[in-house]
Each structure stands twice: as C-alpha cells, then as structure tokens.
N, C-alpha and C positions, 0 to 999 in steps of 0.2 A: 720353666726349664727349657733350655735349648739342647736338643738331642744331636749327637754326632753319629748316630746309627740310623739306618733307613727306617722309615715309619710308613704305615699304610697310607695310600693315596685317597683323597676325598673324591676324585673322579671315579676310581674303582668302587668305592663305597656306594656311590650313587648307582652304578651299574648293578651291583648286587641287590640293592634295595628295589630297583625296578623289576628285577627278576622275581623278587618276593611278592611284588604287586601283580604278578602275572602279565607284565608287559612282555610281548613276544617278539618285539623288534625295537632295537635302540640304534640311534645314529649318533656316532661320535663326530662332532663338528670340529675337526682339527686335522693335524697331520696323520698320515696313514699308520705311523708307528706308535701313536699315543695309546698307552695302556694295552699294547699288543698282546702280551701274554695272557692277561686276565680276560680280554675280549675273546680270545680263542678258547680259553677254558670255559667261559660262560656259554659258548655255543654248544658245549656238551650238556648243558643243563636247561635247554629249552628256550633260550632267548637268542635270536639272531642279532649279531652286532655288525653294523655297516659303518663306513667312515666317509666323510666328504673329501678326504685326502688333500687338505689344503697345502699349498706350496708357497714359494717365495712371493709370487705375484699377488696371491690372496692375502698374504700377511700385510701387504701395503694397501691394496684396493678393496679388500673385503671379499667375503665368500657367500653372501646371502643367495645369489642366483644359483650357485652350485648346490647349496643346501636345499633349495626349493626343488631342483631337479632330482636330487637323491630321494627326497620325500615322495615325489610322484613315482619314481622308479620303484621304491619300496612298496608302495600301495599296490601298484600294478603287478609286480612280479611275485609278491609273497602273500598278499591278502591278509595282513596281520589283523588281530583283534584290537590291539593297542600299540601305539608308537610313542616313543620318547626320544627327544633330541637332547643330547647331553653336551654341555659346553666343555671346552678344554682351555688350557692357558692361553693358546693363540686366539681363540674366538672371543674370550672374555677381554683380553687386552685390547683387541681392535674394536671392541664394542658391538659385536653382533647381537641383533635382537632375534632371539630364537622364536619367540611367540609370533613375531611379525612374519617370519619366514614360513612358519606353519600355516598361518592364515593366508598368505599370498600364494602358497603352493596349490591351494584349491582341493586338497585331499579331504575325504569325508571320514576317514578312520579317526576314532578318538585319539588325540595326541596331546602331549604336554611338553613344555620346554623346561630343562633343568639347567639353570645358570650356575655353573660351578667351575672351579679351576683347582689346580694342585697346590695352591699357595696357602693352604690352611694347615696349621700345625697339628690339628686333630681331625682325623678322617670322618668323625661323626657329622662334620659340616656337610659332607656329600650326602649323607643319609637324610638330613633335614631338608636339604635343597631338593631332593626327590620327593619327599613326603608332602611338603607344603603345596606344590602344584597338584599333586595327586588328590589331596584333600579338597582343594579348590574345584577340581574336576569331578568330585563326588566318588572317586575310586576308593577312598577310605573315609571314615567319619571323623569329625573334629575330636571326638572322644579318643579315638584310636591314635590320632596325631599327638594329642597330649600325653597319652600313655607311652607312645614311642619316645617322646622327649624325656620322659622319666627314666625309662630303661636305658636309654643311651647315656644319660648323665651318670647313672649308677655304674655302667660298664666302664665309662671313662675314668671315674674315680677309682675303681678297683684296679685298673691298669696302672694308674699313677701311684697308688698306695703300695701294691704288692706284685704288680705284673711287670711285663717287659718294658714299661715306660717309667719304672721307679728309679732308674739310674740314667745318667747321661750316656753311658755306653755299657753294654753287657755282651761279653763274648759268647757266641753260640756254642752249644754243647749237644752231643747226642745222648747224654744222660747215662744212667747205670746200665750194666749188662742185663739184658732181659732174662736170660736163663738163670742168672743168680737170683734176681728178685723173684722170678716165678717159682723157683724151688722153695724159697722162704715163705712165699704166700701160700703155696700148696700145703706146706707143712702146717701152717696156722689154720688153714681151712679144715684140715683133717684132725686137728687137735681137740676139737670140741669147744674151743674158745669162741667167745662172742665177737662177731665181726659185722661190718657194713660194707656194701658195695654201692657206691654213690656215683651217679652220672649227673654232672652239671655242665652240659655241652652247649656250644654255640651253634644254633641252627643246624645246617645239613651235616656238620661234623658228627652229629649224633648217630649217623648211619654207621660209623665205625666205632665210636666210643661205646655204643650200646653192646657191641660185640664183647667188650670186656666183662660186662655183666653176664652175658651168655657163657663165657668161658669159665667164670667162677662157678656158675651153676653146674656146668658139665663136668668140671674137674671134681667137684664135691657136692653132689645133689643134696646130701643130708646135712651139710654144714649149717652151723648156727649163724646164719647171715641174714641181715635185713637189707633188702634191695630198695633203692631210692632212685628216681629219675625225674628230670625236669621236663615232663611231657604233658603238662596241662594244656588245655585247648584254648590258647590265646595267641594273638599275633597276626601278622600279615598273612594273606591267603596261602602262600607256599609253606610258610612256617607251620601253620595249623595242620596242613595236609601231611607234612613230613612227620609231625608228632604223632598223628593218628596212625600212620603206617608203621612207624617204629614200635609204638605201644602194642599194636595188634600182633606184630611178629614176636615181640617179647613174650606176650601171653601165649601164643602158639607154641613157643619153645619152653614153656613151663615156668616163666617168671611173671609174677604180677606185682610190679613195683609200687611202692608208695609214691604218689605224685607230689612233688614239691617244686613249684615254679614252671614256667614255660621256656621254650627253646630260645626266646629272645631276652629272657630275664636272668641269664647266667651271671651277669655282672653284679646284680643286687640280691642274688639268691642266697648269699652266704649266711645271713642271720637266721633265716628259716631252717637251713640245713643244720646250723649250729644248735638250734633248739632241739632238733630231732636227735642229734648226736648226744646231747646232754641227757635226753630221756632214755636212749638205748644203752648208753654207757659201754660202748664196744672196746675191746682190747686192741683191735686192728681195723684199719679202714683201707679199702681200695677206692681212691677218689680220682675220677677221670673227667677230662674235658677242660674245664677252667678251674683247676684245683685251688688257685690262689684267691678265689672268691670267698673261701672259708678262712676265717682269721686264725692265726697261730694259736691264740688263746683257746679256741674251741677244740683244737686238736692236741692240746698239751697232755702228755702222758700216754698218748696213743701211738702205736706203730702205724705209720702212714705210708702206703704205696700210692704214688700219684703218677698219672699218665697225662701228658700234654702233647700238643702238636707244634709247640713253639720252642725251637732250640735255645732262644734267649730267655726262656722261662725257667730253665733248669737251675741256674744259680740262685735266683730269688727263692725258689721252692726249697732248695737245700738250706738256705739261710733262715727260712721259716720253720725248719725242723723236720721236714719230710725225710723219712729214713731212706726211701728208694724213689727215685724220679726217673721215669722212662719217657722217651720221645717217640711218637709214631711219625716216622719220616714220610713225607709226601702224602699225608692223610687227606689234605684238602682236595687235591686233584682226583683222588680215588673215591670221593664222596659226591662228586658233581654228576648229575644226571642219573643217579641210582634211585631205586625205589624199594630196596631190600637192605638189610643189615650186611655190612661188608666185613669180612674177617680182618682182624687186626694182627700186627706182628706179635704184640705181647699176648694177645688171646691165643694165638696159635702155639706159642711157646708154653703157656700155662696148660693148654690141653695136652701137650706132649708129656707133661709131668704125671 
C-alpha cells in the first residue's frame, strides 16, 4: 500500500530504540534540522542528541571529518557511557561510512553506527538498524534481537490490519466527548455489572494509560472489574525499568493487575487478551493504549470504551464496533522523561464523576 498520509520516520524510530538501549548520546549525521522535533523531545528523556549540521559543501565533498570532530567533542564535553551515530538521508546518499568515522575519531567510549535513512515505508526498519549493531557490540543478546524482530513484525501487522495504516488516508479526529463517555462508564461501574479495565500500551505511553486504570478504581473501588496490564518484565533495558515502576505504583494505589504481555508486545498481545476476555465474560470494557490489537470478534456484544493517543485511530476503532473512542491529545510529549504515572484527561474527567 502507498500511503498519502504522513507515517513515522525510520530515523526517529532508531533514535527511540537507542534511548531504550540506554544510549545516552546520539549524533545525527546530517543537516541540523533533520528530525528536529523528536530530537528535542528525546532530550527530555535522558538521551542527548547532537548533529553534525551538514550543509551544501558536505553534500558534495562528504562530512566524515566533521563527524570525527563531533565524536571527539561529545566524548570530551559530556563523558557519555554509550554513543550512537545515526545516519540520515544525506549521509546515506553520499555514502558516509559511520563505523570508519567512529574508529578514526580515536574515542574510547563504546559506540555504534546506525546506517539508516527515511526512505523506508515502515519505520521498524530504523529499529532493526539500531538493534543489529547493538547486538554485534554485545549490548543485547542475539535472543533478544530475534525476540524484537518478532514483536516488531506483530506490531506492523496489527497496524496494517486494524490500525492507522489500514487505509491509504484516514482523517484525524479528536474522538468522542470525554465527559459523555465518562458519565456512561461511571454508571456501568456503579451498576454492579461485570467489567474489565485493560491496558495494552506501547512503551512509555503506559505512564499515562495506566492512569485510566487508576481512575476506574478511584471512581468505583468496589466495582466488579478485572484489571489487566501489559507490564511483564521483558524488553530492552528502559522498557523493563518503565514496566517495573508503573506496576509498583499501580500496586501502591490499590490495583494489582493481571499481567498479560510486555510493554513492547502491544502489537501481538491481542490473542492473549482475547482469551482472558472470553474467560471473564464482561459486559463492558475500558481498553486503553493500543485498543486495535484486540480483534473485533473478541469484543462482540461488549460495550467498549477505548482510549488511544492517535487521532487517525478513531475511525478504524469506530468501524470495529467500539462504542466510545477517546483521544489523549499530546500524550507522548507528556510521558517522556517521567518516572511516575501521569494524570490523563479522560481519567481526570472520570474522577470528576
């Protein structure tokens, strides 16, 4: 399928993957504006991002000397534990050898080169491009690399089948009015009917999506609700650490959820969640994070309240039969660099009920 709507960048995907590997300094080898927004956002989350600021002259004659200078500067000024050099469209087109520049720079900090550009239709190419040299350097095991290949393939397929990549173009939407949906959910919570509150979130977005579970509990502590969260201890270092912190806080706040899947398994977690739904037989479900991972067949006959952070996900979820679909606007920037659960808009509205 050829999309006519913007899709995630493989360069940005590589940067986020490096962050999850606990790389604390990345150098974008390209123009200063490449991936500007995400580079700035990532600096809120513990990884410093520098650029070689390539210009017209380097587009013609190459920029390896500049990259070597920036590598030496980075080591001297910031004393990082790990460095990654990330390619861009410019550096890949002109044929820059990132590994050769790292070696020639003379730095002693552990460093890898990530040869990537934005010309891939699927952003998971950037993830693999970062993971492969990381495995070669011994930063992750070969087993974890293969596991990552599997979860990435599952996530990609889910997006193609039922997510924002299921159509050539999807108009963005803010979803349903939160106060209307919250009133109906509060009524069900207090009715004695059997329900489920399920979080199937992608990585750090769980810091806000977990708040929806907290809001359900605080709104109706005695409600007949089964809590489920994808907080099993698997994944890259930051992913495991985030899961542990979120789970500990949920338990501190009175919720001990059933654990189904890990924070990077959101794409392929649907069948396991569907099995649990079939066992519980709820009359209503609050499904947050990546709701479209659960097939429509598993939700048939159930009143579903779903919360996503993707405005282009609203229409597909509505078409899949979700009664109420809400969007947490600007969720991602609010969950970078945090280590505690962040209050959500829908959670705040539900508490007000």
